[in-house]
N, C-alpha and C positions, 0 to 999 in steps of 0.2 A: 249528147253531152257537150257543154260549152268547151271551146278550146282552152279557156282560162282555167277550167277545172283540172286540166292536165298539168298545170304548173303548180306544184305543191308550195313553192316559196311564195308565189303571188297569193294563193289561197290563205296561207298562214298569215300574210300581211293583212289581208282583209279581216280575218278573224281577230287579230290583235288590235287593229285600229277600231273595229266596230265594238269590241268588248269595252275598250277604253271610253269610247263615246257614250255608250249606253250606261256605263257606270256614272258618268257625269249627269245624265238625264235624270236619274233617281234623285240626285241632289237638287236639281232644278225644279222638279215637281214639288218637293217639299217647300222650296222657296216661293213657288206660286201660291201655296196655301197661306203663307205668311204675308204675301204682298196684298192680298185682297183684290177687289175690283179696281185696278189702277193701270196706268201706262206701263209701270214696271212689270206687272203681271203679264201684260200682252207682249212685252219685249221678251220675257222669259219663254212664253209659249211659242213665240216665233223661233227662238233658238232651238227648242225641243223639236218643233216641226222640221227645221232644216236638218237636224241630225237624223230623224226617222226617214225623211225624204232621201238623204244621202245613202243610208243603208239600203233603202228600197232599190235605188238605182244601181248601186254596186252589186247587190245580190243577183240582179238579173244577168250580169256578165258571167256569173258562175253557174247559171242554171238552177239557182236555189229558189224555186218557184214558191215554196211555202213561206219562206222568209219574206219574199217580195210581196205576196198577197197579204200577209199579216201586217207588214209594215204599211202597205197601202191603205188598209182599212183603219189602222190607228192614225195614219196621216190625215185621213178625211175628218176624223173627230178633232184632231189638233188644229186643222185648218179652220173649222167652224169656230173653235174657241178663240183663236188669235184674231179672227175677223169680227168677234162679238156676236156671232149668229146663234150662240147658245151660252148658257151660264156655266161658270166653273164652280163645282161643288166638291166637298170632301169625298162624296161617293164616287164622282167621276174621277177625282184624283186617284183614289184607290184603284179604280179600274185601269187607269193609265199606267200606274206603277206595276200592276199585275201584267199588263201587256209588255212593259219593258223587261220584266223578269223573264217572260216567255221568249221574247226576242233574243235576250242574252243566252238563254239555254239553247235555242235553235242555232244561234251563231256558233256557240262552242261545239255543237255537234256537227257543224258544217264540214269539218275535216274528213268526215266519213263519206262525203259526197252528196249529190242531190237526192239520194234515196233514203236520207236519214229519217228515223222514226219521230213522229210529232210528239211533243210533250202531252202527257195524259189529259191535262185540263185545257188544251188549246181549243177544242171544239166548244166547250162551255164558255170560254172567254169570248170567242168570236160571236157566239149567239147572244151573249149579254151586251157586247159592243154594238151588234146590229140592233138590239132592242132599244138602246139609248138613242140611236139615230132617229127612231120613230117617236120616242116619247119626250125627249128633251129638246123642245123647241120654245122654251119659255123666255129666252133672252129678248126677242123683239117685243113680246108682250110686256116684259118688265120695263123696257125703255119707253114704250108708249105710256105705261102707267105713271112713270116718273114725270113724263112731259105733262100729262093731265094734272098730276098733283101740284105741279108748279103754277097752274092756273086756277087752283081751288078758290083763292080769294076773290076771283072775278065771277064766280058762279053764285047766283043768289040762292037763298034758302027757299023751300026745303030741299031743292035739287042738290045743293052742296052736300048735305048730310048723306043723301043716297049715294052720290058719286064717291064720297070718302069711304063709306062702308064697302062699296064695291072694290075700291083700290086696296083696302085692308085685306079683303078676302083674297085678292090676287096675290098680294105679298105673302100671305100665309100659305097659300097653295104652291107658289112658285118662288121660294126664297132664292136669292142670288148666290148665297154661299152658306153651306151647312156649318153649324157650330160643332164643337167637340174638342176632344183632347188632341191638340196638334203640336208636336214638338217644333221648336223654332231653331234656326241657325243664327249664330251671332253675326254672320256676314250679311252685307247688303244684298238684297235679291238681284239688283241690277249687276252687281259685281259677280254674283254666282252665275248669272247668264253669260257674262262675258268670258268666263273661264272655259266654256265649252263651245262657244260659237266659232266655227271654222273661219280662219282669217281669209280664206280664199273662196268663201261662199257668199252669194248675194241673197236678197230677201226671198227669192224663190227657190233657193237651194242649188242654183246652177253655178258652175265654176266661173270665176272671174279671173282676169289676167292680173297677176301680181306684179307690183312695181319692182323692177330689178334691184332697187336700193334696199328693199326689205326682204328679198328672197333668201331663204335659208335652205341649204342642202343638208339632207339627213341621210345617214347610212346606218342600216340595221346590221349589227354584228352579233354573232353567236356569243352568248354570255360565257360559255366555257373558254372561248378564246381570250376574253378579257381577263378571266380568272387565272389562266395559265401565264399571261403576260405579267399580271400582278405578282404571281409567284416568283418570276424571274427578278422582278424589282426587289422582292424580299431578299433574294440571294445577293443582290448588289449591295444592300445595306450591310449584310454580313461581311462581304468583301471589303467594304469601307472600314469596318471595325478591324479587319486584318491589317489593312494599310496603316491604321493608327497604331496598332500593336508593333509592327515592324519599325515604324517611325520612332517610337519611344526607345526601342532597343538601339537604333542608330544614334539617337541623340545622346546616349550614354557614352558614346565614343567621340571625343573632340576632333579626331582626325577627319571626320566626314561632315564637318559643320556646314560647309557650303552646299554639299549634296543634300543634307537633311533639310536645309532651309528650302530648297527648291521642291523637294519631295513633300514637305509640309504644305506648300501652296497647292501643289497638284492634288494632294489628298483632300484638302479643304474644298477645292473646286469639285472633285469627284463626289464627295458627300453631299454638297449643296445641290448638284445636278440630279443625283439619285433621289434626293428628297423631293425635288420639284417633280421628277418623273413619277414618283410614288403618288404625290398629291394629284397630278393630272390624270393618272389612270384610275385612281379611286373616285375622282369626280365624274368619270364616264359612267360609273356604276350607280350614280346617285339619281334619285327621282324625288319630286316634291312629296312630302308626307300626305298631301291632299289625296293622293291615290289610295292611301291606306284608310284615311278617315272619312272619305266622302260617303261611305255606306252607313255611317253611324246614325245620321238623322232619320233615315228610313227604318233602321232597326228599332230605334226608340219609338218612332211613330207607330209602328205595328204593335209593339208591346203596349203602348199607352192606349190604343184603341181597344185592344182585347181586355185590358185590365181597368178600363174607364178611369185613366189617370191623366193628369195634365203635366207634361214634362217638356221643358225646353232644353236644347242642346247648345252649349257654348264651346266653340273650337278655337284654340289659340295655337299659333305657330304652325299652321298647316302648310306654310310655304317653306318650312325647314326641309332641307334636303337630307335624305337618308339613303343608306345602301339599298339597292333594289332587292337584295336577298331578304331584307326585313319585311317586304310586302307579303311574302308567303309565310315567313316565320311568325309574324305577329297577327296575321289575319284571323286565324281561329281563336287564339287567346283573347284578342280584342273583342271579337263578336261575343265570346262567352262572358267576358267581364261586363260588357255593355248591357247585355240581356239581363244579367244578374242584378246590375244596378237599377235598371228600369223595372224589373219584375219584383225583386225583393227589397231593394234599397229604398226607392222612392215610395212614399205612402200614398194612399188615396186622398183626394181633396178633402174628404170629411175628416180623415185621421190627421191631416196636416193642420186644418183649421182648429181642431180640438187641441193640438199641441202648440198652438200659437204661431204657426208658420203660414206663409202664403199658400194658396191652393196649388199653385204651379211649382213643381219641383224642378231642380236644375242638375243636369249632368254636365260636368266640365272636363274637357280633354285638352291637355296641353303637351306640346312637343318642343323641346329646346335642345341645345347642344353646347358642349365646351370643347376643349382641345382634343379630348380622347373619347368622350362618351356622348351617346344620345340618351336623353331622359324623356320618358313618356309618363304622364300622370293622368289618372282617371279618378275624378272626385264626384261624389254625389252628396246632396244635402238632405239625405233621407234619415231613416231610423237608426242607422249604424248596425254593426254586427253584434248579435246577442252572444256574449262570451259564455254565459251559463249553458246555452244550448250547444255551443261548440264543445264545452267540457263534457256534457252529457253524451253527445255523439262520439267523442273521442274515447270515452270510457267504454261505451257499448262496443266499439270496434277494437278495444284492447290497445289503443295507441298510448294511453296513459293508465297507470294503475288506479284501482278504485279509491285508494286512500291518498293518492298523490295530489299535492296542491301546487299549482303553478300561478305565477302572477298573470295579470291580464294580458300583457304583451306576449308572453310565452303561449298562453292559451289561444290567442288570435292566430299565432303562427301555425296552429294545428289545422287551420282551414286549408293549408296546402297539402294535407295528408289525403291519401286516396279514400274516397267514400264519405268524407265529412261534408255536411251541408246543414244549413240552418233553416231550409225551406220547410214550412208546415206541411206542404203537400207537393207531390210530383205533378208537374204540368208539362204541356208540349213546348213551353218556352224555356224553362230551366228548372233547377231544383232536383236533379236526379242524383246528386251526390258525386258526380264525376266532373272532371275538368280542371280544377285549380291545381291539382297535383301534376297534370299534364302541362298546364300553363307554366308552372315553375320549372319543370324538367326541360322543356323546350327552350326557355330563356337561359337557363344555366348552361345547357349544351352549347349555346352560342357565345358563352363567356360572359353572360350578363347576370343580373340579380334582380329580384323582385321583393318588395316589402309592402306591408299593409299597416295602416294606422286608422283606428276607428274610435268613435265616441258615441255612446247611446244617445239618441235623440238629435244628434248634430250631423252625422254623416260618416262616410268612409273614403279614404284615399288609398289607391294602389299606385305605387311608384316603381317603374321599371327603368333600369339602366342597362345599356348595351354598348359594346365597343363600336366605334364608328365604322369599322369594316367587318363584315360578316365572313369574309374569306381569309385573306392573309392577315394575320394578327401582328401588325407592326405598331409598336407603341413604346411607352416609357415604363421602365421597371425600377423597383427599389432593391438594389443589390446589397446583400449582406454575406458575411463569411462566418461559418461555424466549423470548428475543427478542420480548418484549411479547405473546406468545401464551400463552393459558391452557391448561394440560393437567391431567388428573386421573389420579392413580396409585391402584392398589389399596391401600387403607389397611392391610389385613392383611399385606401383604408388606413394609411399611416397618419397618426396625429402628431407625434413628436418623438425625439430621441434624447436620451439623457444617460448619465452614468448611474449604474445600479449598485456599485460597490458599497457595501455596508448599509443598504437601504431595505434589504429584504427581511421581513419578519414572518413568523409562522403563527397562525391562529390556533386556538385550542382544538379545532377540528382537524388540524394538520395541513391547512392550505397556506402556501406561501403567497404573501401579498406585499405590495409596495404602496405606501400612502403617498399620493401625489396630489398636492393642492386640495387636500381634504377628501379625495376620492380614492377608494381602495381598488388597486389594479391587481388582478390575479396573475401571478408569475408563471410563465411557461418557458422552460429552457428548451429551445428548439433542438439542440444537439442531443439532449437526453430523450426527448420524445421520438426523435428519428433513430434512436439506438446507436449513436455515434460514440457513446461511452466517454464523455469528457472527464478529464482528471480533476478539473476544478470548475466552479461556476463561472459562466460568462459575465463580463463586467458592463456590457452595454445593453440598455433596455430600449426597445422600440415599442412605443405605445400605439395600440390599435383598438378599434371597437368592432365587434362582430356580434350580430344578433342582440344588440342593445346592451351587451356586456363589455366591459373594458379590461384589456389585458396588457401586461408588460412582457414582450417577447425578448428573451435574453439571447444575445448574439455576441460573437467575439469582436466583430468589426463591421462598421457600416462602410461599404465600398463607395456608394454613391448612386445617383440617379442616371441611368443610361438608356439609350434606345435599344430595343430588342426586337427580334423576329420570333414570335411564338410558334413552335413546331409541335405536332402531336407526339405524345409519349405512349408507346405500347410496351408493356412489360409482360413477358410470356407467363401465362397462368395467373397473373395478378391483376385484378380489376378494382380492388378496394385499397387504393393508395392515396396519400395526401398530396398528389402532384397534379397541377393543371396542364403541364406540358414541359417543354425543354427549350432552351435558347442557346445557340452556338456563339462562342466568344471569338474575339479577334485572334487569339492564340491557338484556336482550334478546340479548346476545351468546351465542355457543356455545363450549363447552369440550370438546375431544376427550378421550375416555377411552383411555389408552394400554394396549395389550396388551403387558405387559413381556416375557412369554415369547417372543412373536413378535418384538418389537423387538430383544431381545438375541440371538436366533438369526439375525437378518438379517446 
């Protein structure tokens, strides 16, 4: 056994770095297909070659012989490709992608030592790779044929016709690139290559001496340690609120004016520094969204080939930084939604032409951020979701009553119920009626929300919003008071605040509403819903929109917008309550954070 194998931290670093490099390779192989026979393609192939070469060399230090030998055989094919000694085709591209997946699997299993079990299809892959080494030698022939074709005008007839016929036969038997349904990325192939080319590797994959001016020192830290530190920062925010509370009490006494002035400056400095510390620690947890999205082109490519579709992938905002925790949280939901979009959303070329659309469909993924939230959208220009089939499935499962009639938006929301699917048939790709309920639950458990908008014949958009931090929930809240109790509302859901005195009317069906600028807002008295038994109706209305319906929430007072640290709320024996959590105030009291969607469904 190699001495390096006895160092678990060093082995874990090898697994982590190799996994990240191989994830980039899949993206690069797709870019090669888009680039065609060009200098850009050869540049990308060179970057792929260097990655595999590096993994081959590093695996030998750990005694991982199977990884080393597999990488070596794959490296030989890549070397021929980058040197132009064989032609790059879609078939060979698929084989390389398969090899990268196998290498990734073997690297992940490396933590168990050099005796790890080989993937089941490794032997078949190696045999197929060996076969291509003997059969795919057409590149030199193609180059010679192109040279001869350039001199055709100089060849007299009838020899010219005979030579031209021979060249056509060669081109037919040995095409340089196979055609087919190949998804495309929006990024430039040369740029994609640059993203994964090691800065300290030369053309042959050997280490080069880095210039001192550009050297960066990297320290790997256990994620749990960062989370613990971020938790302490959250407590500092609460302490800052306590300082502010005590300061206000002192300011009420004129005898301590000079003292309170100094304390005010110290409190302001403390809050500023704790805010900077919070931002700095949260930035350590951030990674480029590219790490989440780079697998999308390959997923779409695989589905497109199986389903004989033409689909391009457009990715926007992949340089946006997101909390590292979202890589795991969003991985399975994103894969599920992308597969659904490619399998069920995008039509076949024939169906698209018949509908007046271009043959090639488009799946667009975008990531953006604002001060508090990360937004991810997944859009396709396919057939849209069939609301009639959703309704039929929902009735079969008892989700809605046989005679119940819902508007189109409410029907589409049923897609998030367990077992609901519009797939005509179950396949190995998708359509088993599972997944979207799990997607919704995992996103909501992280404090986020998901919505869907669809139009028949036009396409579908899924929109996901998540708080910028997946761990300590430090953010801004909308504080209101009801019956002397303090509550916090989701700031992003608040539309406006106005006086409700004398504006509430009751419909013939017994529903209280407020007419606001021609729109009917359903009135919800928060104190009454929570069982606080108010003696009179609250006079302040907070307008909000939940699930496409507009409400006027009645409260006694709007306290204002303040920073808060969201803490988990555990009520003994109570799991079905309308609270998202709790936040501690500067005076030591607690404010409950309302889950408006749950509250309004009650």
